[in-house]
C-alpha positions in Angstrom: -12.2 -13.0 109.3 -9.9 -11.8 112.1 -6.3 -11.1 111.3 -3.8 -13.9 111.9 -1.9 -13.6 115.2 1.6 -12.3 115.1 4.4 -14.8 115.4 5.8 -14.9 119.0 9.0 -12.9 118.1 7.1 -10.1 116.3 4.6 -9.9 119.2 7.4 -9.7 121.8 9.2 -7.0 119.7 6.0 -5.0 119.4 5.4 -5.3 123.2 8.9 -4.1 123.9 8.6 -1.2 121.5 5.3 -0.1 123.1 6.8 -0.4 126.6 9.7 1.8 125.5 7.3 4.5 124.1 5.3 4.4 127.3 8.5 4.8 129.3 9.6 7.8 127.2 6.2 9.5 127.6 6.2 8.9 131.3 9.7 10.4 131.6 8.6 13.4 129.6 5.6 13.9 131.9 8.0 13.6 135.0 10.3 16.3 133.7 7.4 18.5 132.9 6.0 18.1 136.5 9.5 19.0 137.7 9.6 22.2 135.6 6.1 23.2 136.6 6.9 22.6 140.2 9.8 25.0 139.9 7.6 27.7 138.3 4.7 27.1 140.7 7.0 27.4 143.7 5.9 24.0 144.9 8.8 22.4 146.8 6.7 19.3 147.7 5.9 18.5 144.0 9.6 19.4 143.2 10.9 16.9 145.7 8.4 14.2 144.6 10.1 14.1 141.2 13.2 12.6 142.7 14.0 9.1 144.1 13.3 8.8 147.9 17.0 8.6 148.8 20.3 9.0 147.1 19.5 11.4 144.3 22.5 13.4 142.9 21.6 16.9 141.9 24.4 19.1 140.4 23.3 22.6 139.3 26.8 23.9 138.5 27.3 27.3 140.1 24.3 26.8 142.3 25.9 23.7 143.9 25.6 20.0 144.3 23.0 18.4 146.6 20.9 15.5 147.3 17.2 16.0 146.5 16.3 17.1 150.1 19.2 19.6 150.1 18.1 21.0 146.7 14.5 21.2 147.8 15.7 23.3 150.8 17.7 25.6 148.5 14.7 25.9 146.2 12.5 26.9 149.2 15.0 29.5 150.4 15.4 31.1 147.0 12.1 30.7 145.2 9.7 31.3 148.1 11.1 34.6 149.2 8.4 37.3 149.6 8.3 41.0 150.4 5.0 42.6 151.3 3.3 39.3 150.5 4.5 39.2 146.9 7.1 36.8 145.4 10.4 38.5 144.6 11.9 35.7 142.5 9.8 35.0 139.4 11.0 32.0 137.3 10.1 30.5 134.0 11.6 27.1 133.1 11.0 25.5 129.6 12.5 22.1 128.9 12.9 21.4 125.2 14.5 19.0 122.8 14.1 15.8 125.0 16.5 13.0 124.0 15.5 10.0 126.2 17.2 6.6 126.0 15.4 3.7 127.7 18.2 1.4 128.9 15.9 -1.3 130.3 12.5 -1.6 132.1 13.8 0.3 135.1 16.5 2.6 133.9 16.8 5.5 131.4 18.8 8.6 130.7 17.8 11.9 129.1 19.1 15.2 127.9 17.0 18.3 127.8 17.7 21.9 126.8 16.6 24.5 129.4 15.3 27.9 128.4 15.2 29.9 131.7 14.1 33.3 132.6 14.1 34.9 136.0 13.0 38.3 137.3 14.7 39.1 140.7 12.8 41.9 142.4 15.4 42.1 145.2 18.3 42.9 142.8 16.0 44.5 140.2 17.4 42.2 137.4 16.2 40.0 134.7 18.3 36.9 133.7 17.8 34.8 130.6 19.8 31.6 130.5 20.1 28.4 128.5 21.9 25.1 129.2 21.6 21.4 129.2 20.2 18.9 131.7 21.7 15.5 131.8 19.4 13.2 133.8 19.3 9.6 135.0 15.9 8.0 135.7 14.8 4.9 137.6 11.6 3.2 138.4 10.7 3.5 142.0 7.4 2.5 143.6 5.9 1.8 140.1 6.8 5.2 138.6 9.7 6.9 136.9 11.8 9.2 139.2 14.9 11.4 138.7 18.0 9.6 140.2 20.5 12.2 139.0 20.2 15.6 137.5 23.1 17.6 136.2 22.9 21.0 134.6 25.5 22.7 132.5 24.9 26.4 131.7 25.8 27.4 128.1 25.2 31.2 128.5 23.2 33.8 130.3 22.6 37.5 130.2 21.5 39.6 133.2 20.2 43.1 132.7 18.6 45.7 135.0 14.9 46.1 135.5 14.1 49.7 136.2 11.1 51.5 137.6 9.5 51.9 134.2 9.1 48.1 133.9 5.6 46.9 135.0 5.5 43.5 136.7 2.2 41.9 137.5 1.6 38.8 139.7 
């Protein structure tokens, strides 16, 4: 004997809860694509994480840009090479996602960033942490970043000397 159908209000509530969970998972996947694009030095994939026009990107000391401007800064910094090898090596880990789905097309999120960078031009290693405060919208059927603000909590920069072995 099949189970009795849910009353309309319970079915609607269940559908809304499932849609919210799907939105949260899609937004997590979006942020992970963004972080992977940063580490993979992929400006095209980086740019595709943002809305087509009007994104607000504020990375504190690095500056405020639209998505195209930030992609250009990303290319200038991250894609530097000397003797065919990358000289800026980054590692971005986004943790502790706190995502609020506002409606079917808008959401906000906070993420903690754990960041590490080896700079072979200045021979330094920087470790940093801070908080992303994002706004998301649905565009062309998928979630995109409409605004991304980053506030640094702390960082430490130390020298990398000739005894350090770096493989890439």
